[in-house]
C-alpha positions in Angstrom: -113.1 -164.6 -94.7 -114.4 -162.9 -91.6 -112.1 -165.0 -89.2 -109.2 -163.7 -91.4 -110.4 -160.0 -91.2 -110.7 -160.4 -87.6 -107.3 -162.0 -87.1 -105.8 -159.3 -89.2 -107.5 -156.5 -87.2 -106.2 -158.2 -83.8 -102.7 -158.2 -85.0 -103.0 -154.6 -86.0 -104.5 -153.7 -82.6 -101.5 -155.8 -80.8 -98.7 -154.0 -82.8 -100.6 -150.5 -82.1 -100.3 -151.5 -78.3 -96.7 -152.6 -78.5 -96.0 -149.3 -80.4 -97.6 -147.3 -77.8 -95.7 -148.8 -74.8 -92.4 -148.8 -76.8 -93.1 -144.8 -77.1 -93.9 -144.8 -73.5 -90.9 -146.7 -72.4 -88.4 -145.0 -74.7 -88.1 -142.0 -72.1 -86.0 -138.6 -72.5 -82.8 -138.4 -74.5 -79.7 -139.4 -72.1 -76.8 -137.1 -72.0 -73.5 -137.3 -70.1 -71.6 -134.3 -69.1 -68.1 -134.9 -68.1 -65.8 -132.8 -66.0 -62.8 -133.0 -63.8 -63.2 -130.7 -60.8 -65.0 -132.4 -57.7 -65.1 -129.0 -56.0 -67.1 -127.3 -58.6 -69.4 -130.7 -59.2 -71.9 -129.9 -56.8 -72.9 -126.4 -58.2 -72.7 -127.5 -61.6 -75.1 -130.4 -60.7 -77.4 -127.9 -59.2 -77.5 -126.1 -62.7 -77.8 -129.5 -64.4 -80.8 -130.3 -62.0 -82.5 -127.2 -63.3 -81.8 -128.1 -66.9 -83.2 -131.5 -66.2 -86.2 -130.1 -64.7 -86.9 -127.6 -67.5 -86.5 -130.5 -69.9 -88.4 -133.3 -68.0 -89.3 -136.1 -70.4 -87.3 -134.9 -73.2 -83.5 -134.6 -71.9 -81.9 -135.9 -68.9 -78.0 -135.0 -68.3 -75.8 -137.2 -65.9 -72.5 -135.5 -64.6 -69.5 -137.8 -64.9 -66.6 -136.5 -62.6 -63.2 -137.9 -63.7 -60.3 -136.7 -61.4 -57.6 -134.7 -63.4 -54.9 -137.0 -63.2 -57.1 -139.5 -65.5 -59.3 -137.0 -67.2 -57.4 -136.7 -70.5 -56.5 -140.6 -70.7 -59.8 -141.9 -70.3 -61.3 -139.1 -72.5 -58.8 -140.1 -75.2 -60.1 -143.9 -74.7 -63.8 -143.1 -74.8 -63.6 -140.9 -77.8 -62.3 -143.8 -79.9 -65.4 -145.8 -79.0 -68.9 -145.0 -78.7 -68.7 -144.5 -74.9 -67.5 -140.8 -75.3 -69.0 -138.1 -72.9 -71.7 -136.2 -75.2 -70.5 -132.8 -73.6 -67.4 -132.2 -71.7 -64.8 -129.6 -70.1 -62.0 -128.5 -72.3 -59.1 -126.1 -72.0 -56.0 -125.3 -74.2 -56.2 -128.8 -75.5 -59.0 -128.0 -77.8 -56.5 -127.8 -80.7 -55.5 -131.4 -80.3 -59.1 -132.5 -80.2 -60.5 -130.3 -83.0 -57.7 -131.3 -85.5 -58.4 -135.0 -84.8 -62.0 -134.4 -85.7 -63.3 -135.2 -82.4 -65.3 -132.1 -81.7 -68.6 -130.9 -83.1 -68.5 -127.3 -84.6 -71.0 -125.2 -83.1 -71.4 -122.8 -85.9 -74.4 -124.1 -87.5 -76.1 -124.4 -84.1 -75.2 -120.9 -83.3 -76.6 -119.6 -86.5 -79.8 -121.5 -86.1 -80.7 -120.0 -83.1 -79.3 -116.7 -83.9 -77.4 -117.3 -80.4 -75.5 -113.9 -79.3 -71.8 -115.0 -78.6 -71.2 -111.1 -77.6 -72.3 -112.1 -74.0 -68.9 -113.4 -73.4 -65.5 -111.9 -72.6 -64.2 -111.8 -76.3 -60.6 -113.2 -75.4 -62.4 -116.3 -73.9 -64.6 -116.9 -77.0 -61.7 -116.7 -79.1 -59.7 -119.1 -77.5 -61.9 -121.8 -78.9 -62.3 -120.5 -82.4 -59.7 -122.2 -84.6 -59.4 -121.3 -88.0 -62.9 -119.3 -88.2 -64.5 -122.4 -86.6 -66.2 -122.3 -83.0 -65.7 -125.5 -80.9 -66.9 -124.2 -77.4 -68.6 -121.8 -75.4 -66.6 -120.6 -72.5 -67.4 -121.3 -68.8 -64.8 -119.1 -66.9 -61.7 -117.1 -66.9 -59.0 -115.8 -65.2 -57.1 -112.2 -65.4 -54.1 -110.5 -64.0 -53.8 -107.1 -62.4 -51.9 -105.6 -59.7 -52.2 -105.4 -55.9 -51.1 -102.5 -54.1 -50.1 -102.5 -50.2 -51.4 -99.0 -49.2 -50.1 -99.0 -45.8 -46.5 -99.4 -47.2 -47.3 -96.3 -49.8 -48.7 -94.6 -46.7 -45.7 -95.3 -44.4 -42.8 -94.2 -46.9 -44.6 -91.2 -48.2 -45.1 -92.3 -51.9 -48.5 -91.6 -53.9 -50.3 -94.4 -55.0 -50.5 -95.1 -58.7 -53.7 -94.4 -60.7 -55.5 -96.0 -63.4 -53.9 -95.4 -66.7 -50.4 -95.7 -65.3 -47.4 -96.8 -67.6 -44.1 -98.8 -67.0 -42.4 -95.5 -66.9 -44.7 -94.5 -63.9 -43.9 -97.9 -62.2 -40.4 -97.3 -62.3 -40.5 -94.0 -60.7 -42.7 -95.0 -58.1 -40.6 -98.1 -57.4 -37.7 -95.9 -57.3 -39.4 -93.7 -54.8 -40.3 -96.7 -52.5 -36.6 -98.0 -53.1 -35.1 -95.0 -51.8 -37.6 -94.4 -48.8 -37.3 -98.0 -47.6 -33.5 -97.6 -47.7 -33.5 -94.5 -45.9 -35.7 -95.8 -43.1 -33.8 -99.0 -42.9 -36.6 -101.2 -44.0 -36.7 -104.4 -45.6 -39.5 -104.3 -48.0 -39.4 -104.7 -51.7 -41.0 -102.1 -53.9 -42.2 -104.8 -56.5 -42.6 -108.4 -56.6 -43.9 -110.9 -59.4 -44.4 -114.6 -59.8 -42.2 -115.2 -62.5 -44.3 -117.8 -64.2 -45.9 -117.0 -67.6 -49.3 -116.1 -67.1 -49.3 -113.8 -63.9 -46.1 -111.9 -65.4 -43.7 -112.1 -68.5 -45.9 -113.7 -71.0 -48.5 -110.7 -70.7 -45.2 -108.4 -70.9 -44.3 -109.8 -74.1 -47.8 -108.8 -76.0 -48.1 -105.4 -74.1 -44.7 -104.5 -75.6 -45.6 -105.6 -79.1 -43.7 -109.0 -79.0 -45.5 -112.3 -78.5 -45.2 -115.7 -77.2 -46.8 -117.7 -79.7 -48.0 -117.0 -83.2 -51.8 -117.0 -84.0 -51.2 -120.2 -85.9 -49.5 -121.8 -83.1 -46.5 -122.8 -85.3 -43.8 -120.4 -84.2 -42.6 -118.6 -81.0 -41.7 -114.9 -80.9 -39.8 -114.7 -77.6 -36.7 -113.9 -79.5 -38.2 -110.9 -81.3 -36.8 -107.4 -80.6 -40.0 -106.4 -78.8 -40.0 -109.4 -76.6 -36.4 -109.2 -75.8 -37.1 -105.6 -74.6 -40.1 -106.6 -72.6 -37.7 -109.1 -70.6 -35.0 -106.8 -70.3 -37.1 -104.1 -68.4 -37.9 -107.1 -65.9 -34.4 -107.7 -65.4 -33.7 -103.8 -65.2 -36.0 -103.6 -62.4 -34.1 -106.4 -60.5 -30.8 -104.8 -61.3 -32.1 -101.5 -60.3 -33.4 -102.8 -56.8 -36.8 -101.5 -58.0 -38.0 -105.3 -57.6 -36.9 -108.2 -55.5 -34.0 -110.0 -57.0 -34.4 -113.5 -58.7 -32.7 -115.3 -55.8 -35.5 -114.2 -53.6 -38.4 -114.8 -56.0 -37.3 -118.1 -57.3 -37.6 -119.3 -53.3 -40.6 -117.6 -52.3 -43.7 -116.7 -54.3 -44.4 -113.2 -54.7 -48.0 -113.3 -53.4 -46.5 -114.7 -50.2 -44.1 -111.7 -50.1 -46.8 -109.5 -50.7 -49.5 -110.5 -48.2 -46.9 -110.8 -45.4 -46.2 -107.2 -45.7 -42.8 -107.4 -47.6 -43.7 -105.8 -51.0 -45.4 -102.4 -52.2 -46.6 -104.2 -55.5 -47.6 -107.4 -56.8 -48.4 -108.6 -60.4 -51.2 -111.2 -59.3 -53.7 -113.5 -61.1 -57.3 -113.6 -60.0 -56.9 -117.3 -59.1 -55.5 -115.8 -55.9 -58.0 -113.6 -55.4 -59.4 -115.4 -52.4 -55.6 -115.5 -50.8 -55.8 -111.7 -51.0 -59.3 -111.4 -49.5 -58.5 -113.5 -46.6 -55.0 -112.1 -45.6 -55.0 -109.9 -42.6 -53.6 -107.3 -44.9 -56.9 -107.0 -46.8 -59.0 -107.4 -43.7 -57.1 -104.4 -42.4 -58.0 -102.5 -45.4 -54.7 -102.2 -46.9 -55.0 -103.7 -50.4 -55.9 -101.6 -53.3 -56.3 -103.4 -56.9 -55.4 -101.8 -60.1 -54.9 -102.5 -63.7 -51.7 -103.4 -64.9 -49.3 -100.4 -66.2 -49.1 -100.0 -69.7 -46.2 -101.0 -71.6 -45.3 -99.8 -75.3 -48.7 -101.0 -76.7 -51.0 -101.9 -74.1 -51.9 -103.4 -70.7 -54.0 -106.3 -71.9 -53.7 -109.8 -69.9 -53.7 -113.3 -71.4 -56.9 -115.1 -70.0 -56.9 -118.8 -69.2 -60.2 -120.7 -68.7 -62.5 -123.5 -69.5 -65.1 -124.3 -72.1 -67.9 -126.8 -73.0 -67.4 -128.8 -76.3 -69.7 -131.4 -77.7 -68.3 -134.9 -79.0 -68.5 -135.2 -82.8 -69.8 -138.7 -82.2 -72.5 -137.4 -80.1 -75.9 -139.2 -81.0 -78.1 -136.5 -79.9 -76.4 -133.3 -80.9 -79.6 -130.9 -80.9 -80.1 -131.9 -77.1 -76.4 -131.5 -76.5 -76.5 -128.0 -77.8 -79.5 -127.1 -75.7 -77.1 -128.2 -72.7 -74.0 -126.2 -73.8 -76.5 -123.0 -74.4 -78.0 -123.4 -70.8 -74.6 -124.3 -69.0 -72.9 -121.3 -70.4 -75.9 -119.2 -70.2 -76.1 -115.9 -67.9 -78.4 -117.6 -65.5 -76.1 -120.6 -64.9 -72.9 -118.9 -64.9 -74.2 -116.2 -62.5 -75.2 -119.1 -60.1 -71.5 -120.4 -60.2 -70.4 -117.0 -59.7 -72.6 -116.6 -56.5 -71.2 -119.8 -55.2 -67.6 -118.5 -55.9 -66.6 -121.4 -57.8 -65.5 -119.7 -61.1 -65.3 -116.1 -62.5 -67.8 -116.2 -65.4 -67.1 -115.7 -69.1 -70.5 -114.2 -69.4 -69.9 -110.6 -68.7 -73.2 -109.8 -67.2 -72.7 -112.6 -64.6 -69.5 -111.1 -63.3 -71.0 -108.9 -60.7 -72.4 -111.7 -58.9 -68.8 -113.1 -58.4 -67.5 -109.5 -57.1 -70.2 -109.7 -54.4 -68.4 -112.6 -52.8 -65.3 -110.2 -51.6 -65.6 -107.8 -49.0 -62.2 -107.0 -48.4 -60.7 -106.4 -51.8 -62.5 -104.7 -54.9 -62.8 -107.8 -57.1 -64.3 -106.0 -60.0 -60.6 -104.8 -61.1 -60.3 -108.7 -62.0 -63.6 -108.6 -64.0 -62.7 -105.4 -66.0 -59.4 -106.7 -67.0 -61.5 -109.4 -68.8 -63.0 -106.7 -71.2 -59.7 -106.2 -73.1 -58.1 -109.7 -72.1 -56.7 -111.9 -75.0 -56.8 -115.8 -75.4 -54.1 -117.4 -73.4 -51.5 -118.4 -76.3 -51.5 -122.1 -76.9 -51.5 -124.6 -79.6 -52.4 -127.5 -77.1 -48.6 -128.7 -77.1 -46.2 -128.2 -74.3 -43.1 -129.9 -75.5 -41.6 -126.5 -76.6 -42.7 -124.7 -73.7 -39.8 -126.1 -71.4 -37.1 -124.5 -73.5 -38.9 -121.0 -73.2 -39.5 -121.6 -69.6 -35.7 -122.3 -69.1 -34.7 -119.3 -71.4 -36.6 -117.1 -69.2 -35.0 -118.4 -65.9 -31.5 -117.9 -67.4 -32.4 -114.3 -68.3 -33.9 -113.5 -65.1 -31.2 -115.2 -63.0 -28.5 -113.4 -65.1 -27.0 -116.9 -66.1 -27.1 -115.4 -69.7 -27.9 -112.2 -71.2 -31.6 -111.5 -72.2 -30.6 -111.7 -75.8 -28.7 -114.8 -75.6 -30.8 -116.6 -73.4 -33.9 -115.9 -75.5 -32.0 -116.6 -78.8 -31.0 -120.0 -77.6 -34.4 -120.8 -76.1 -36.2 -119.7 -79.2 -34.1 -121.7 -81.5 -34.7 -124.9 -79.2 -38.4 -124.2 -78.9 -38.8 -123.5 -82.6 -37.1 -126.9 -83.4 -39.9 -128.8 -81.6 -42.8 -126.7 -83.2 -41.1 -127.3 -86.7 -41.2 -131.0 -86.0 -44.8 -130.7 -85.1 -46.0 -128.9 -88.0 -43.7 -130.1 -90.8 
């Protein structure tokens, strides 16, 4: 009996020791964070290192950098298996992945921690809120403003516009510049634009009361009366020689014309901020930034940007949430801003980005984010080519604005109807 009892006690002790060893060997929760930009990775790695140090023995995060060319293909393949990253970058494709049930809704985590989402630019937070469900916290953003060549205004004796200006004001200023330039035998253009959606015409649709894509993502509004009027106003600028003609803008980027001293006004995205900053025009103190002029309703701009999402198959969701909270925190986004890799979606961190610029007032880009809206997308781009073609026809004069947009809208809507039937 004693031998049996001793044997049992021995077994219990061994099991206890094994259990103890097992506990020590288990180690921290391992998470993977997937992104595509190798240029941003070193700075994000530093933030991840801080997170790992703060959670030593509990959570350890490893970054997987997948080049853009294969990012989505590899992500799709991994999400169908147990090899999916726990947290990863997301953009306008959020619709596709949320509808497939591949993303973890964050609302319960936000509520549990009483997390203040008001720290972010609302337009970027809203970009990841689909049907009232929050799927990501925002990382960065981009905005659109106007840059002025102050030397041209001074040379031709035209007053600079002031904040709160309107399209009527802009037309008046452009006419003054046009006439003064012509009288002096100059060759500069009063206004230039890059006639792509984000830095120009997509904003004008909304500013004038029209729309590019409905909130539910199922219909395009480019043929709405207000949308047509917005595009007609752009065409009128070209027809009235208040802006460079389409033949010029289709061959040379508006930004290139501006920084080479060939234009007084350019509509420009924040992704070109460093181009402005490093130009001789800015180094000589001849660039001033200002918010876009107001159309019929407002002067708000569409904002793009990235966010962090959690895979629905993530096995350690509480740990993944801790990572998302930190990597989108004011501290982490401010560090990214200090290093100049992104304009932070966290409003309090934006001043750190501004401090990187000495030749332009980059705060103007930040100010635009307070009223900016989420770049309209449903994650599908099969329909957008028809819209882009229609805009090109309207701007080039190949078709009237009305005919071009009616035709483009019909073709785009046919694709959208097929998608959402």
